[in-house]
C-alpha positions, 0 to 999 in steps of 0.5 A, a space after each residue: 938867124 930867122 925865127 918863125 913868127 909862130 916860134 916867138 914869144 916876146 916878153 917886154 919888161 917896163 918899169 913898176 913890175 909891168 909886162 907886155 908880151 906878144 906872140 909872133 912879129 911886133 908889127 902884126 901884134 900892134 896892128 892886131 891889137 894883140 900886145 897883152 899886159 900883165 904883172 908879176 902878181 899873177 900866172 898869166 905869163 906862165 900861162 901864155 909860155 904854156 899856151 904857146 908850147 901847146 900850140 907849137 905841139 900842134 904843128 911840126 915845130 913842137 914845143 922845143 921850137 918856142 923861142 922866148 925873147 925878153 926885152 927890157 925897156 931899161 926901167 925894169 928891175 934886175 929882179 923882173 929879169 931874173 923872174 922871167 928867166 925863172 919862168 923860162 926855166 920853170 916851164 922848160 923853155 929850151 931857147 930864150 935870150 935877152 935882147 934889147 927893145 926896139 925903138 918902136 916897142 919903147 915908144 909903144 910902152 911909153 904911150 901906154 903909160 
């Protein structure tokens, strides 16, 4: 099912509790240098979710249009996946899914290490 770029927030879970996230589609995020890094020691991910919901409130999509895409590199711990799911619940994200990371995303993450 097609997903509007403004509705998508993708979380990439890497090893060592590292998180990368971006809004919209992958190519625009890479080309615009808009892939952000954080970890589980701060509220950065929570704030990113809240900011995305606020932006959607200003459009016809509204906050329930947010789709959180959770992608693991295979090196992320089970706890990391659960922590992101907890953030989805805490922030009342109505739509989220766990999907495989794309090859380009995996390559990009490998280049960051």
